N, C-alpha and C positions, 0 to 999 in steps of 0.2 A: 311813712316808709314803712315797708313791706315785709316784716322778719320770714326769714328761712326756718322752715318747719325744722330743719337740723339746728338752729340756734336756738329755738322753742323749748327744743329737749335737752338740749344741751344745759340752758338757764334752769329747768325744772329739776335737772338729777344733781344741778351744783349746788343751786339752792335749797333743797330738801338735806342734800351730805352735809352743809354747813351747818343748818340748823340741828342737824344730829349732833354736829361735835359739840354747837356751844349747849344742847341741853344736856349730851352726857357728861361733857367737861364739869359745869356746872353741879350735875347729879354726884359726881366722883365724889368732888371737892364737898357737897353739903352732908352727902353722908357715909364716906367713904372710912371716918374715923368711926363711927359706930359699927359698918361690917366688920371694920378690923378685929375690934373686941369682940365682937359675936362669932369668928373665927377664929380669935383664941380663945376663948371662953370653950368651944366647942372641941379645940384640941385637950384643953386641962377637963372634962366632964367627960371625954373618951378615955379618960387617966394615960393619957402618951407623955404627958408632961405638968409639971406646978409652974411652968415659966411663961409669964403674963406676956412676953412679946417673942414664944419660942419662931412663929411662924414668920418673924420680921428678922429673926435673925437669918434665916434661911432664903431670904427674900424674896418672902410669899407676904404681897401687901396687895390690899384690898383700896387703901387711904390713897388720896392725892393731895399733895400741897400745892400750896399758891403758886408756887415755880413749876410745879412738873404741869399744872392746868393752862397754862400758859403755851405750849406746842397745840394744843387741841382747838384753844381757842383761837390762836392765831391762824391753823388751818381752817376754823370755819369763816372769820371774817376773810380770809384767800376766797375760799370757794362763793359766799354771798359774792365778793366783789368781781371774780370773775360772771357769774352767774348773771350779774345786774349786766354786767358787760354785753354778755350775750345777749340779753333781753332788747338793748340800746341797740342792736346789729355792728358792733362796735368791731372792727376790721381785726381789732389787737385782741379779740375774746376769742377769734377761731385759733392764732399763731398762741395766748396762754390756754386754751383749752389744748392744747396737740403735746404743750408740755408738762399739763398739770394731770390729765387722765391715764396716761402710763403709770405715774408716778403713786396716782392714786391706785389703780388696778395692783400693782406690784407690791409697796410698803404699806398701806393703809389695808391694803385686801388681808394681806399677813400678818400685820399686828392682830386687825380685828375679828381675826380667824380665832384668834390665842382666847379673845375675851369673848365670843361667842361660843367657843369650845371648851371654856374655861376647867368644866370637870374632866373630858379626858385627858386636857393637856397635865392637868396635877396628878392625875393617876397616874400619867407615861411618867413625870418627873419625881413625883413622890417612889415608887416602884425601882426606880434605876439607880435613885439614890443612893447613897453609902452612909445616909444615917438610918439605923433601925427604928428609930423612933418616927420616921418620915418615911417611911415604909407601912408602920402599922396605923397610919390615919385611915379612918372613912371618910373618902372624899366626899363621897355623896351626902354625909348627915354633915359634913363641913361647909358645904354647899348651900345646900336648905337652910342651917343657919343664917350662914354669912346675905344669903340673899333676902331675908326677911329684916334687915338694916336698911336695904334700897328700895326707893319706889317701884310697885308692881309692874311700872312702862317701863322700867330703865332694860330688862331683857331682849324683850319684843323689838325697843327702840336701836337695841344693839347689833340686830339680825336685822336689821333695816339699815342698818349703818354701812354693815359687813355686804349685803345683796346691791345698797345705791354703788360702795365703791369697787366693787367686781362686776358684777355683772351690767351695773349704770356704765361705769365705764367703758365698758367693751361697746354697748349700746353706742355711745357718742361717738368712741373713736371710727365704729365703723360705718356710721351716718356722716361723719364728717368727711372720712374717707371718698365716701361715694359721690358726696356732694359734685357738682360740675362748678 
């Protein structure tokens, strides 16, 4: 059975995106607590507060619990499954792709943009905050300190995931729409 070019492109996008979800989910779980501690220590070192969980109290969280890790892992497994179905040429794969890709574009694109542009997101949020201490935080110093707790490949992989979820989803939808 000869696979269509569109199914192969969809499979590559879905498999690659699925892998990014798995890797980023595992990294967030594995290194997130260290990153949270680094972020909290950065705020203390900046002289903003002496509270060890100041950021957590303000819902700024870099760590991920086992339960929170289930969603990205489930998304990763779903993407891998649909990608494999595309590689088999399953008729169901096209339907599932038409359901999945718009959701990826809108929901995952929005959520992952906050991770890719976390520094600017935090700057905006802190600037608008009613809390004077939050407004004083040097976000660039905070992010520099926090990023040292994560593996160096995490940030580039988050950018790849964002690109696959947005541009990749558009490409797959356009290709399937043009398919005869």
